[in-house]
C-alpha positions in Angstrom: -27.0 5.4 -8.4 -26.2 6.1 -4.8 -23.2 3.8 -4.7 -21.6 4.8 -8.1 -17.8 4.7 -8.2 -15.4 7.0 -10.0 -11.7 6.2 -10.8 -8.9 8.7 -11.2 -5.2 8.3 -12.0 -2.4 10.1 -10.0 1.4 10.0 -9.8 1.5 7.8 -6.7 -0.6 6.6 -3.8 0.3 9.6 -1.6 -1.1 12.0 -4.2 -4.2 9.9 -4.8 -4.7 9.9 -1.0 -4.2 13.6 -0.7 -6.6 14.7 -3.5 -9.3 12.2 -2.5 -9.1 13.1 1.2 -9.0 16.9 0.3 -12.4 16.6 -1.5 -13.9 14.4 1.2 -13.0 16.8 4.0 -14.2 19.8 1.9 -17.6 18.1 1.5 -17.9 16.6 5.0 -16.8 19.1 7.6 -18.1 16.9 10.3 -15.1 14.5 9.8 -12.6 15.6 12.5 -10.1 12.8 12.9 -8.6 9.8 11.2 -7.6 6.5 12.9 -4.5 5.0 11.3 -3.1 1.5 12.1 0.2 1.7 14.0 1.9 -0.6 11.5 2.3 2.0 8.7 4.9 3.5 6.5 5.9 7.1 7.3 5.6 8.2 3.6 1.9 8.8 3.9 2.1 11.0 7.0 2.8 14.3 5.1 -0.7 14.0 3.6 -2.4 14.3 6.9 -0.1 17.1 8.0 -0.8 19.0 4.9 -4.6 18.6 5.3 -4.4 19.4 9.1 -6.5 16.5 10.2 -6.2 15.1 13.7 -4.4 11.7 13.6 -4.8 8.9 16.1 -3.1 5.5 15.9 -4.8 2.2 16.6 -3.0 -1.0 17.5 -3.0 -4.3 15.6 -2.3 -7.8 16.8 0.9 -9.6 15.7 -1.2 -11.1 13.0 -2.3 -7.6 11.9 -5.9 -8.0 13.1 -8.0 -5.0 14.1 -9.1 -4.6 17.7 -12.8 -3.7 17.4 -13.1 -2.5 21.0 -10.2 0.0 20.5 -11.9 1.3 17.4 -15.1 1.8 19.3 -13.3 3.5 22.2 -11.5 6.0 19.8 -14.5 6.7 17.5 -16.6 9.8 17.8 -19.8 8.8 16.0 -20.1 10.4 12.6 -16.8 12.3 13.0 -14.2 9.6 12.4 -12.4 8.2 9.4 -11.0 4.7 9.7 -7.9 4.1 7.6 -7.6 0.4 6.7 -4.6 -1.3 5.0 -4.6 -4.4 2.9 -1.2 -5.7 3.9 1.1 -7.5 1.5 -1.6 -8.2 -1.1 -4.0 -9.8 1.3 -7.4 -8.3 2.3 -8.0 -6.8 5.7 -10.9 -8.2 7.8 -13.5 -6.5 5.7 -16.4 -8.2 7.4 -15.4 -6.6 10.7 -14.6 -3.3 9.0 -18.1 -3.1 7.4 -19.7 -4.0 10.7 -17.8 -1.2 12.5 -18.7 1.2 9.7 -22.4 0.5 10.0 -22.3 0.5 13.8 -20.2 3.7 14.3 -20.9 5.7 11.2 -17.3 5.5 10.1 -16.0 6.8 6.8 -13.6 4.2 5.4 -10.4 4.8 3.5 -8.8 1.7 2.0 -5.0 1.7 1.5 -4.6 -0.8 -1.2 -1.0 0.1 -2.3 0.1 -3.6 -1.9 -2.9 -5.2 -3.6 -4.0 -3.8 -7.0 -4.9 -7.2 -8.5 -6.2 -9.1 -5.4 -9.8 -9.7 -4.6 -11.9 -10.1 -1.5 -14.5 -12.7 -2.3 -15.7 -11.6 -5.8 -14.8 -7.9 -5.4 -11.5 -6.2 -6.4 -9.5 -4.8 -3.6 -9.1 -1.1 -4.1 -12.9 -0.5 -4.4 -14.1 -1.6 -0.9 -13.7 1.7 1.0 -15.7 4.8 0.7 -12.5 6.0 -0.8 -9.7 3.6 -1.9 -6.3 4.0 -3.6 -3.6 1.6 -4.9 -0.1 1.8 -6.4 0.0 0.4 -9.9 3.7 1.1 -10.4 4.6 -1.4 -7.7 3.3 -4.2 -10.0 3.4 -2.8 -13.5 6.3 -1.4 -15.7 5.1 2.2 -15.3 7.0 5.4 -14.6 4.2 6.5 -12.2 0.7 5.5 -11.4 -1.9 5.2 -8.7 -5.6 4.7 -9.1 -8.1 6.5 -6.8 -11.5 5.0 -6.4 -14.1 7.2 -4.7 -17.9 6.7 -4.3 -20.6 9.2 -4.9 -18.6 12.0 -6.3 -18.5 14.4 -9.3 -15.7 13.6 -11.7 -15.2 17.3 -12.5 -14.0 17.9 -8.9 -10.7 16.0 -9.4 -7.3 16.8 -10.6 -6.6 13.2 -11.6 -7.3 13.3 -15.3 -4.4 15.5 -16.3 -1.0 14.1 -17.4 2.6 15.4 -17.4 6.0 14.7 -18.9 7.9 11.9 -17.1 10.7 13.1 -14.8 14.3 12.1 -15.2 14.2 10.3 -11.8 11.2 8.2 -12.9 13.0 7.1 -16.0 16.1 6.1 -14.1 14.0 4.2 -11.5 12.3 2.3 -14.3 15.7 0.8 -15.3 16.4 -0.5 -11.8 16.0 -4.2 -13.0 18.8 -3.6 -15.4 21.1 -1.9 -12.9 20.0 -2.1 -9.3 22.5 0.5 -8.2 20.2 3.1 -9.9 17.6 2.6 -7.1 19.5 4.7 -4.6 20.0 7.5 -7.1 16.4 7.7 -8.1 14.8 7.0 -4.7 16.3 10.2 -3.3 14.0 12.1 -5.5 11.0 9.8 -5.6 10.3 8.5 -2.1 11.3 11.0 0.5 9.0 13.0 2.8 10.3 16.2 1.3 9.3 15.2 -2.2 5.6 16.0 -1.8 5.0 18.5 -4.6 1.3 19.0 -5.1 2.0 20.8 -8.4 3.2 17.5 -9.7 0.3 15.2 -8.7 -0.7 13.7 -12.0 0.4 10.5 -13.7 2.8 10.9 -16.6 1.4 10.6 -20.1 3.3 7.4 -21.0 2.0 5.5 -18.0 -1.5 7.0 -18.5 -1.5 5.5 -22.0 -0.4 2.1 -20.8 -2.9 1.9 -18.1 -5.8 3.0 -20.3 -4.9 0.6 -23.0 -4.8 -2.2 -20.4 -1.8 -4.0 -22.0 -1.2 -6.2 -18.9 -2.3 -9.7 -18.3 -3.3 -9.6 -14.7 -4.0 -13.4 -14.5 -0.5 -14.2 -15.7 1.1 -11.7 -13.2 -0.9 -13.2 -10.4 0.0 -16.7 -11.3 3.7 -16.0 -11.4 3.7 -14.0 -8.1 1.8 -16.9 -6.4 4.4 -19.3 -7.7 7.2 -17.2 -6.2 5.4 -16.8 -2.9 5.0 -20.5 -2.6 8.7 -21.0 -3.4 9.7 -18.7 -0.5 7.2 -20.4 1.9 8.8 -23.7 1.2 12.4 -22.6 1.0 12.3 -20.6 4.3 10.3 -23.1 6.3 13.2 -24.3 8.4 14.8 -20.9 8.9 14.7 -18.9 12.2 11.9 -16.8 11.0 8.3 -16.1 12.1 5.5 -16.1 9.6 2.1 -14.4 9.2 0.1 -17.6 9.5 -3.2 -15.8 9.2 -2.5 -14.9 5.6 -4.3 -17.4 3.3 -3.0 -17.6 -0.2 -5.5 -18.5 -2.9 -6.2 -17.8 -6.6 -7.7 -14.4 -5.7 -4.6 -13.1 -4.1 -1.8 -11.4 -6.1 0.9 -11.1 -3.4 3.1 -8.1 -3.1 5.9 -9.9 -1.3 6.5 -12.9 1.0 6.6 -11.2 4.4 8.1 -12.7 7.6 9.6 -11.6 10.9 13.3 -11.8 11.7 14.7 -12.2 15.2 16.4 -8.8 15.6 18.4 -6.1 13.8 21.4 -8.3 13.5 19.3 -11.0 11.9 17.8 -8.5 9.4 21.3 -7.4 8.4 22.3 -11.0 7.8 19.2 -11.7 5.6 19.7 -8.5 3.6 23.4 -9.3 3.0 22.5 -12.9 1.9 20.0 -11.4 -0.6 22.6 -9.0 -2.0 25.1 -11.8 -2.5 22.5 -13.8 -4.4 21.1 -10.8 -6.5 17.9 -10.7 -4.5 16.6 -7.4 -3.1 15.3 -8.1 0.4 14.1 -5.2 2.5 13.1 -4.3 6.1 9.6 -2.7 6.1 8.2 -0.2 6.9 10.0 3.0 7.7 8.0 3.9 10.7 6.7 7.4 11.6 8.7 9.4 14.1 5.7 11.1 15.8 4.5 11.8 19.3 2.0 9.2 20.3 3.2 6.6 17.8 4.0 3.2 19.2 4.2 -0.2 17.5 1.8 -2.8 18.7 4.7 -5.3 19.0 8.4 -5.0 18.8 8.3 -8.0 16.4 6.8 -5.8 13.8 10.0 -3.7 13.7 11.7 -6.8 12.3 9.5 -7.5 9.2 11.4 -8.4 6.1 10.1 -8.7 2.6 11.3 -11.4 0.2 10.4 -10.4 -3.4 7.9 -12.3 -5.5 8.3 -10.1 -8.6 6.6 -11.7 -11.6 9.5 -10.7 -13.9 11.6 -13.5 -12.4 11.4 -17.2 -11.5 12.9 -16.8 -8.0 13.7 -20.5 -7.8 16.1 -20.2 -10.8 18.0 -17.3 -9.1 19.2 -19.6 -6.3 
């Protein structure tokens, strides 16, 4: 069928993105540039540098809404890829995205790294773009793992069916819940821009086995994460924080975190220190690209903090 989808497993979202986009560009030499939202983590930027594709950034509202007119202004008909992110486990405005796709002849890449178990209406996130990818290891006890979904392709073209031995760093990182201090040691080798080794793109064989056996109860994971999300929403309601009020939690959403906006860097530091004192890992996200032409849509978005909703814990009992 013309809309047939294929799924492939890779080490992480960056590698899934690289291999998928590599094949897309090879088969579609008319695609000249990619539009990326300005609220994005710098970790993915080496992919576009490696593939030598022209990158332009588009702005978002404080509520992370896409400006359709800006997309129209920056699109060259039939030559443009639109990179869409489902933030925090919630779907982007896919009704608008699909309208723009049809109107402008856009090729859509869906970054679903925050949302592998969420749905948009009755469709799983991570399958809505012409090409989509997620990050399974953010939610599941895997050493590595990202799923690439790509439409209308030959499965023999892809590197994603191979497996490899787990690395020492991945094993150490998998123990982070037992000893949080291990995170710093392992992240040095897992999450840096320099650690983009295309010879090591595949998922490890242990994680591949777990994913293919489908041992995990996604409904239970979703239920527990929703419970923790609701706890933070109530617990923090009288704090000096701003919230993403446009995010609507329902049974189809498996949240990645509870996101909110601190006042400034000093406030962020206070929040993170409070979390550390209570055994809760709170982070400031994202690490922004340091590139010419990159600007944030709002200074507020420099102050986003993530409160964890990990399903391994009952957050209420930690406080």
